N, C-alpha and C positions, 0 to 999 in steps of 0.2 A: 645085481650090478648093472646087467644087461638090461632090465626093465628100465631101471632109473634112466640110463644112457637114453633110449628109446622115447622115454617120457620127455628129456631135455631136448631131442631134435623135436619132437611133436610141439613141445612149447615155442621153441624157435621158428616153427614152419607158422604157427597160428600168429606169431607176432610180425611176420612176412604178409600174412594175409591181411592183417589188420592195417600194415603200412599200406599196401595196396588200396585199400577202401579209404584212406585219408588222401592219397594222390588222386583217386577218382572224385573225391569229395571237391578237392581244390580245382581240377580240371573243369568240373562242372560250374563252379562259381565263376571260374575266370571266363568260361563262355557266355555266362549269363551276364556278367558285367560288360563283356564285349556287344553283346546284342542289344543290350539296354542302355550303355554308357554310363552305368552305376559306379560312380567313382568311390563311392563308400565301401561298396563290395569289393573293388578291385584293393583297396587297403586292407579289407579282412582276408583276402587271400594272400596279401604279402605277410600278415601278422600270423596266420595260420602255418606258414611254413615252418615256423618254431615248433609246431607240434610234429610235423614229419620229421624235422631233423632230429627231435627227441626220440623218436621212434627208430629213425636210423643207426643214433649211436649207442642204443640200448640193444638193439640186434646185433650190430657190429662186436659190441662188448661182450654179449651173450656167447657169441661165436667164438672168441677169443678165448674165454674162460673155459668153453667146452673143449678147446683144441688143447689147452694146457692141461686140463684135468684128464682127459680121455684120448686114446689112441685110435680114433675111428678108423678102418679100413674098408677097401672094396666100395660097394654101392654106398656105404654111410658118409665115407670119405667125400665122394662125388655130391652127395647130398649138401654136406656143410660147405664145399667149395661153391657150388650152385647158388645157395642162398646168399652167400657173401657176395657173388656178383650181382644176383638179383637185387639185394638190398641198394646196392650202389646205383644200379638202373631206374630204381623207383625214386630215390632220391633226386636223381637228375631230373626226372620227370617233373618233380614238383618244382625245382627250380625254374625248368621253363614255363611252369604256370606263373611263378612269380613275374617272370620276365614278360610275360603276357599283361599281366596286371600292370606293371610300371609302365607299359607302352600304352595301355588304355588312358591311364593318367595323363601321359605326355601329349595324346592327342584330343583331349578333353578341350572342348570348344572349336576344335577344327571342323571344316566342313568335311562330310562322309560321302559313301556311296553303297547305298543298300545291296546291291548285287554283289558287291564284293565281300561284305558283312556276311551275307548268306553263304556264300561260298567258303569262307573260313568257318561259320557255324557246321557246314557240313564236314569239314575237315576234322573239326573238334568232334563231332559224334563218332566219326570212323576211329577216331584216335581213342575215343574212350571204349568202344568195342573190341578194339586191338588190346588194349590192356585187359579186359575181361578174358578175352581167349587166351592171353599169355598166361593170366594167372590160374585160369581153370586149367588149361592144358598141362601146367605145372603140377598143380593140386591132383590132377587124374594121371600123372605121369604118361601123357598121351602125346607122343610126338608127331603122329599124324594130324592131331588137331592143332599142334604148334606148327606144323608146315603151313596150313591155311594164313598165317600171319603174313606169308611173301605174297599172296594175291590180294589181300588187305591192305598191305603197305603200296602196293602200286596204285590203288585207287586212292589214296592220299597224294601220292606223288602227282597224279594227274589233276587233282584238283589244285595243287599248289603250283603246277605250270600254269594253268588257267588264270590263277591268281596274279603269277608275273606280268601275263599278256592284258591282264585287266587292268592294272595299274599303268602300263603304258599307253592306255588308251584313255586315260583320265582327262586329258588336255591340259592347259597351259597355266591354270589358277595354281598359284605357287603354295597356297595353304592344302588345296586338295591333293597336291603332289606330295606334300610333305606327311599328310595324312596317310596317301597309298604308300610311300616308302615305309612308313611303320607298321603298315598292315603286311607289309612283304616280310616284315621281321616276325611278326605275329604267326603268318604261315610258316616261315622256317621253324619257328618253335614247334609248333603242332606236327611239322614233319620229322622233327627229330624225335618227338615223343613217341611217333609210330616206330621209328629206327630203334628206340630202345625196348619197345615190344618185341620188336622182331628178335633182338638180343636176347631176352627172357625166353622167348621160345628157343633158340637155338642152346641154353642151359638146359632146357628140359629134355632135349635131344641128347644132350651130352650125359645126363643124369640116368637115362634109361639105356644107352648103349655103350657108354664108356668112351665114346670116341667125339671129340669137339670138330665140328665143321661149320662153317658159315653157311646159312641159306642162301645167301647171294654173295657174289664177289663183285667187288666196285671196279675190279680192273678188267672183267669180262662183260660183254654183253649179256 
């Protein structure tokens, strides 16, 4: 019975890894659509969210069935709870990719500014790195590696602040201002993806130590 239980846990974790790869695929496609203005690719990102949602629901159902059939304790229970939280964070990341794709469609045909797009691409690259660090540290049960997400998140936050300054400097063209405001929303989506990666890192620390703590506290500097 114990072997079967561990096999079920491993199957759920494999599903989580697979969902993470789908989210990374969605993010890369959204970034490429942003860089190239590819509306068709943006539509594909939106449609692809159904695949992520399907994996999310399957994993959630699998966890519910496991909890109904088994009575995990100690570290096994922490693993199940951590996977439940991480599953939600990944699904939310995919939703932000869809929002980015919709914003790309809304700005199609508007004048843009290459410098801001370059900054957003940098944010996206760092967000992708954060997702990989978050998932790798969870897989390795490595809270020290997960802690690295705090510094990576600060790098995204810096670019996010520069993006806001960039939009303020775009000038008086109404169409360009509209594009810039939409791009600020893209920047916010990428910043939130980074935050969700940090949240996954916090789940890794919880799994290993048995104590949940936030890596950063928004109420303090």
